[in-house]
C-alpha positions as CSV (number, residue, x, y, z in Angstrom):
1,M,-31.3,18.6,-26.8
2,R,-27.9,17.3,-25.7
3,I,-26.6,14.0,-26.9
4,I,-24.6,12.1,-24.3
5,R,-22.5,9.3,-25.7
6,R,-21.6,6.5,-23.4
7,V,-19.3,3.6,-23.9
8,V,-21.2,0.5,-22.9
9,F,-18.2,-1.6,-22.1
10,Q,-16.7,1.1,-19.8
11,D,-20.0,1.1,-17.9
12,L,-19.9,-2.7,-17.6
13,E,-16.3,-2.6,-16.4
14,F,-17.3,-0.1,-13.8
15,V,-20.2,-2.3,-12.6
16,Q,-17.8,-5.3,-12.5
17,R,-15.3,-3.4,-10.4
18,E,-18.0,-2.1,-8.0
19,M,-19.4,-5.6,-7.6
20,E,-15.9,-7.0,-6.8
21,R,-15.4,-4.2,-4.3
22,L,-18.8,-4.8,-2.7
23,F,-18.2,-8.6,-2.3
24,S,-14.7,-8.1,-1.1
25,D,-15.8,-5.5,1.4
26,M,-18.5,-7.8,2.7
27,W,-16.4,-11.0,3.0
28,G,-12.8,-10.2,2.4
29,R,-10.9,-11.7,-0.6
30,H,-9.7,-15.2,-0.4
31,T,-8.3,-17.6,-3.0
32,G,-5.5,-20.1,-3.4
33,G,-4.5,-20.2,0.3
34,V,-3.9,-16.4,0.5
35,Y,-6.4,-14.2,2.2
36,C,-6.9,-10.5,1.6
37,P,-8.7,-9.0,4.6
38,Q,-11.6,-6.6,3.9
39,E,-9.8,-3.8,5.8
40,T,-7.2,-3.4,3.0
41,W,-7.1,-0.9,0.2
42,R,-6.4,-1.7,-3.5
43,P,-3.8,0.3,-5.4
44,P,-4.4,1.3,-9.0
45,T,-3.5,-1.7,-11.1
46,D,-3.1,-2.4,-14.9
47,V,-2.9,-6.0,-16.3
48,Y,-2.1,-6.3,-19.9
49,E,-1.0,-8.9,-22.4
50,T,2.2,-9.0,-24.5
51,Q,3.4,-11.6,-26.9
52,A,5.5,-13.2,-24.1
53,G,2.7,-13.2,-21.5
54,L,1.1,-10.9,-19.0
55,V,2.4,-7.7,-17.3
56,V,1.0,-6.4,-14.0
57,K,1.7,-2.7,-13.3
58,M,0.8,-1.4,-9.9
59,E,1.1,2.2,-8.5
60,L,2.8,1.9,-5.1
61,A,4.5,5.3,-4.5
62,G,6.3,5.9,-1.2
63,M,7.2,2.4,-0.5
64,R,10.2,0.1,-0.3
65,E,10.4,-3.3,-1.9
66,K,10.7,-4.9,1.6
67,E,7.2,-3.6,2.3
68,I,5.7,-5.4,-0.7
69,D,4.9,-9.1,-0.9
70,V,4.3,-10.9,-4.2
71,I,3.0,-14.4,-4.1
72,L,2.1,-16.5,-7.2
73,D,0.0,-19.6,-6.5
74,E,-0.9,-21.4,-9.8
75,R,-3.2,-18.9,-11.6
76,T,-3.6,-16.5,-8.7
77,L,-1.2,-13.6,-8.2
78,T,-1.5,-11.8,-4.8
79,V,0.3,-8.5,-4.1
80,S,0.1,-7.2,-0.6
81,G,2.0,-5.0,1.7
82,F,1.9,-1.9,3.9
83,R,2.3,1.7,3.0
84,P,3.5,3.6,6.1
85,D,1.6,6.8,7.1
86,D,4.0,9.7,6.8
87,R,1.5,12.4,7.5
88,P,2.3,14.7,10.4
89,A,0.5,13.8,13.7
90,E,-0.4,17.5,14.3
91,Q,-2.4,17.7,11.0
92,L,-5.9,19.0,12.0
93,S,-7.9,19.2,8.9
94,Y,-7.7,18.1,5.2
95,H,-9.1,19.9,2.2
96,Q,-8.8,16.7,0.1
97,M,-7.7,13.1,0.9
98,G,-6.9,10.6,-1.8
99,V,-3.7,8.8,-0.7
100,N,-4.3,5.4,1.0
101,Y,-2.0,4.2,3.9
102,G,-1.8,1.0,5.8
103,P,-2.2,-2.5,4.5
104,F,-3.2,-3.3,0.9
105,C,-4.0,-6.4,-1.0
106,V,-4.8,-7.2,-4.6
107,Q,-5.5,-10.6,-6.1
108,I,-5.4,-11.1,-9.8
109,F,-6.7,-14.2,-11.5
110,L,-4.5,-15.1,-14.4
111,P,-6.2,-16.2,-17.7
112,W,-3.7,-19.0,-18.2
113,P,-0.9,-20.8,-16.4
114,V,2.5,-18.9,-16.3
115,Q,6.1,-20.0,-16.2
116,E,6.6,-19.5,-12.5
117,D,10.4,-19.8,-12.4
118,A,10.7,-17.0,-15.0
119,V,8.4,-14.5,-13.3
120,E,10.2,-11.2,-12.7
121,A,9.2,-8.2,-10.5
122,T,10.8,-4.8,-10.5
123,Y,10.0,-1.7,-8.4
124,E,11.0,1.6,-9.9
125,D,9.7,5.2,-9.6
126,G,6.8,4.2,-7.5
127,F,5.6,1.4,-9.9
128,L,5.7,-2.3,-9.3
129,R,5.9,-4.2,-12.6
130,I,5.5,-8.0,-12.7
131,H,6.3,-9.9,-15.9
132,L,4.5,-13.3,-16.1
133,P,5.6,-15.4,-19.1
134,R,3.2,-18.0,-20.5
135,R,3.9,-21.5,-19.1
136,V,5.8,-23.8,-21.3
137,S,6.1,-26.8,-18.9
138,P,3.4,-28.4,-16.7
139,G,3.4,-29.0,-12.9
140,Q,5.0,-26.2,-11.0
141,E,4.6,-25.3,-7.4
142,A,3.9,-21.9,-5.8
143,R,6.8,-19.7,-5.1
144,R,7.6,-16.2,-3.6
145,V,8.7,-13.6,-6.2
146,E,11.7,-11.4,-5.2
147,I,11.4,-7.7,-6.1
148,N,14.4,-6.0,-7.7
149,V,15.0,-2.2,-7.2
150,D,16.5,-0.1,-10.0
151,E,19.0,2.1,-8.1
152,G,19.7,4.2,-11.2
153,H,16.6,6.5,-10.7
């Protein structure tokens, strides 16, 4: 008899992601004045906590910073943009497809308010990193976050 070990929390996280995908596919994603249409794809995204705040790391290879839009509205971070399709037009058949092209949109609900005037975003080696420090003063308005490019790589 084989024993199969499963991690319950991984299963629950998978169910949560699938439920979010199902509802966003049905109705689109909308919060905080920013709408994510249902026809968009979602790039792989990590959100993790540091002592200073949160870091969002998103895999967006093959793009330029001007094709990426980062909007912070209170406790909702929306990252959207467009990855151009660089596949040759004469391509007739694929053996495997896994790279998404066209419009994308991800909304991340932040667990606490952040210091909006100290948010930093960098795009390097195909990864977008957004640093969101914890808020230290109340009452800030939404603002667009500029993306810096590291030209050294």
